[in-house]
Steps between C-alpha positions, in 0.01 A plus 500: 500500500646838401483809709381793293655844506265612776615205713865583439437861608327392824770246581780748433332766713449253782867394493618861505262582785618202707867583432438864598330394825788266578752779436301737720481239774876439482566877505274552798655210689851620422416857602343392828801281578738783414310749720496252786874444466556877479293549814704233678826663388368842596395374841840336551671824398283701737574261785872512427491882489317506833766277658783716361335820625428345839862391539636835380290686755653288774843647416399836642375347824801270541737785410355709780540209740863462389566865581347444845726197550804707409403774743432242770853365455642849556296549816601164640862462389694757294491709186493327162818500295308452173133570544409416136660153520339425840155604381543291185565194717195568713277547197630194310429281801144632520450463124622136509235425763240677284611295196429177690163637613397582141624162370278321750205731441512543120734223377728764351879526476647831617866594506588837653813701576532848651740679267495846662391700804549871424437849629271712281439865418257494795646447848173338601532207256743210445506332161501119480586318177417127485567272205212255451459187289152353533382191307165323497410260220554695176510842670832667576581831669855633518569855611675722756217636713555836674316612813536822699462433873410769749723545807245717684410349835830311531737578784788732433816289533752780477543590875553138605715419196716804562538478879449127559248290692701539823511882480219544750233628261161392619152504346215687664175485301575615145822678594858403566676663795877529459572539873877566499579325170517820292694684766765229492496495119555878480769503775699230325511721192581817698186673370336808651281480809443122512281526809240687292391159374470317830165317502416630151217321319418400143203324332505119495292442187526669163210725409510737200442862594179630339598866524612580146681723422708473816503878552152448654680384815533873575118531514338509845477154660651306207846434650347387831272263316788367290709431808207347687414267209866421425503575130796434266597728212650455155862606486768484233759497785330232713537125453257258335350206686744242367797712611338570838506124558876521452539786750574767240392853592520612138526323163501567124131413470203731553426458867320636805571689817327525837551737794681364805328710764703625797346552845750725669523847660848546348513787255856472366555404137495130412463275198195573287230244586422350160608136528734506197680801654545329837599164351718625213533869411559641853435871438378739767154640566325708763177468691193640327366616837761533774231506769350165396677187630339300217609738227667361191863588427524595132747661260392776263445276198262273689318801649449625146389158372232475768396865504627554855677835462865600520770412751349734761165311483324799344 
């Protein structure tokens, strides 16, 4: 039996239609499978990125703890000979423990190494650089991660690092009292009026002074509030936190200074009371108010910096 031309047309159309439907079905199936695989890959990438970010954020926290450990060593034993190297060791130990924690939690391989601990353009920050290699399945992250860590709220190590743990300095609240430690220090160096700094005090913890510019210290009540709160000030002549851990009164980095406040009725000239002057520069100042036993002893340049008048306290 022969199929006429109409039959051939219907058969051909049916074959084309079935083939088209099969192609569409294959395309749809392939597309769905591709999208599902893409979603899986995207989800894996998102999870990996979350883990990397989570780990990187820990560097700032652990870096701060490492600075605290370094300061604690100064307060308990002696000044650091190489603060950067010591802090690197503290941080690497903490990172190794964190690597094990992440391996157990996320089944991920992390290799870390602290390559630098550096002072910055801000005396209130320390820069940490950590080289990371992180691998999970087909995902790989390799980079030196940098984190700026605040030193505000940490103890100031300079007085203990400079004078030693056996110097007699003692802590009362949020201040350090030098007792006779500064008097002995100044006498040994044959500096003016060493007894002016008997029982002098200085802040224990580092707090950035909010009075900017510093000439506002000449405004009514500002200097008293600054001394009461124990604020620290930016200073190109002062030492940075890393150098303070090493007992250096000044350094090549951009640092800070704080007033060492006398409590004496003596009115004769003595060393200006900025800590970098007492611990390194050793130039003379005079009392701002000769009738006030708690008056600061400042040289002309510091009086000008803080808006506190000339050498006659006017």
